[in-house]
N, C-alpha and C positions, 0 to 999 in steps of 0.2 A: 414549266418549261423557262420561263424567262427566269426562276430561283436556280436553275443549274449554269445558267448563262452567267447568273449575279457573284453564284456562286469560284466561279472558274476566273472571274475575272478578280476575286477579293486576293484569292490565292496568287494569282499570279501579278497582281500591286503585290505584295509583303516580300517576293520572293526579288523582285526588282526592290526593292526597300532594301532591303538585307544586302545586297551587288550594293545597290548604290551606294551605303553610311562604309563602307568595306572599300573600295572606290576613292570616295571623299578625302580616306585616312592614309591612302595608301601610293593613288596616283599624279603625279604634279598636273592641275590648274586646264592646263590648254588638254588633256589628255583625258581627266578626268570629264571634262564637257566632252569631249565630241563621244565617248563611251557614253552618257547620258543621253545624248541624241542618236543616236543609233538605239540603242534599246527603246526609249520611249517611239519614235518610229513602226522597230520590230513588234513593238505590244498594239500597237494601235492595226498594222495590217494585217497580223496573229489573230485580235480580236475578229476585225472583218472577215476571216476566212472559217471563225468558227462560226461564229454567228449564218454568214452565210450557205453554212453547211450542216447545219441544223435544222434551219426552216427549209433546208431542201428537202430532212429527211424522213419531213410525215407522207413526200411520195412517191409510191414503187418503185425501183429501178426501173419495171419493165417501161416505165411513158418515159423515159429519158431526158425529163427534165431535170434545163442545164442552167437557169435561172429565175428569177422573180420579179414580176411586172408591176407586184403593188402589194405593199404590206403596210398594214393598218395595227397597232397592237398596244393593248399598258395592261398592267400591273397593279393590285393595290396591296402594302402588306407583304412579311415576306412568312414565309410557313404553312403548315396545317390551315391556319388562321388565314390565310393571304388569297387572293381574291385573280384572272385577269382575262381578259376576251380578245377578241382578232380579228382578224378578215384579211387569207393572205390567195394572192393570184398566182399563175403559176403562168408560160406561155407554154402551148403541147405545140409539139410540130405538125404537118400539113400529112408526114409520112403515117405517123401516130395516129393522126385522128381518123383517119385514109381504112385505117387496119382497121379499128375500131367500127368506124361506120362497116367495115363487109362481115366483121363477125359478132356483133352486139356485146349483148352478156357475158358469153362464149368465152372472149377477151379476158373478162376480167375473171370469170371464174376458174379459168387457169392461170391466171397468172405465174410468174418463177418462183421462188424467193430471192427473195434482196441477201445486196452481199452485207458481210458483216452486221448481221442483224443482228448479232450478240452486243454489241455497244450498242448501237440503238435504240436496244428493247424496244418498244411499243412501238415504238414510229415507223412507219409505214406498214402499219401487217389490221387490213382490213379481211372481215368476213365478213357472211350476206351481203352480194353485191345487189341490186335494183335498179330498174331502168325508171326515169325519171314520170311525172313527178312525183316530188318525195314527197309522203302518208306524211300525218297528222301524228307528234307522237302523246306521250301521256303530259309531255309539258310542254309540247311546242302543237299547237292547234291552229283551225284554220280560222282565219277571220273571215267575218260577215259574208264577201266576197268571196267564199272559199276558197283561199290560196293565202299563205303560207309567207310571213315576214322575216327576213332576215335578223333583222334590228331582234324582233321573237328569241329568236336562237342564240344569237351574242351574248344579249342584256339581261339569259334568265334569272341567272341571279343579284340582278338591280345594278350594277357595272356593268356601264356601256361607256364604247366609245364613237367616234363622227368621219364616218363612211364617206368619201368621195363621192358625190351623187350617179352620177356616170356610173359609174362599179354598183354600188345602192340598185338602181338598177339593173343591169345584166345581170346581177348574181341573183336578183327575186327575180330577174327571167325563165335565168337556168335554172331554175329552183319545181318552176310551177309549171314548167313548158316538158312537153316529149322531146325526146334523142339524146339525152344527156345519162350519165349512171353514179347511183351516190354508193355509199358505204360509210357504216360511222364504225371511229376507232376506238384505241381507250378513255381516247380522247379527240371530240370535233370528231366532226363530219368532213366530206370527203367528195367532191361534185364532179368530173371530167365531161367533159361538154365537148364531143367531136366535131361541133356546129358551128362552136364557136375560138375555138379551137384554146380552150383555156381548160386548168384544171383551179380550184375553189376551193380553199382552206377554212373551214370557219370553227373557231371554240369559243367555249366558256368554261369557266371554271373555277 
C-alpha cells in the first residue's frame, strides 16, 4: 500500500521538476517564484488528500467512514522484497453503530458494493464476516491466557511498530471480546466495534 503512494509521489515530483526547469528558463524571476510556491503548495495539498482517501478506501462505503482517528504505519524496503505493518482507527457514527446492533451479522452479510471499486482494486472488499472474539489462525495463536495479541498479527514477519498504549489496549480488548464483527481482506484484518463506535484496520506484509 505504501509503495503505491511512493510511486505516485515520485511521478508527481518528476512532472513538477520538468515544469520548474521550463519555467525557470522562460519566466521572469518574480513570476517563477510565485509559480514555484503555488506548485509546491498544491502538491502538498494533493498528496494529503490522496493519502487520506487511500487510507479510507479499505473501509466499506456502507460504513460511511470519513475520517481517521489514529494511524501508525511503517514500511521497510521497496518492491516485492519490502515489508510493511500498520494499524488505523476510524470513528464510526452512532447511526451506523445502532444499525449494526439492530441487525447483527446480517448487516455485514448484505453490504452493498463499493463505489469505484475498480479504482480501489482489492481495498474495501471483505468476505466471510464473523463475530468476535477473533479466532486464532495458523500464524496467529492464542497466548497462555487464551487471548490474541494485536502485536503478534502486525509483527508477524518480524517488522514491528510502536503503537500508542491506549490504542493497543482498546484494540486488544475489542478483538478478544464479544459484540464486534471482523473479516480478512486480501491484505489486513478489519474489525468493526459498534460498542466503541470505531473501525480497526491492521495489516502486515
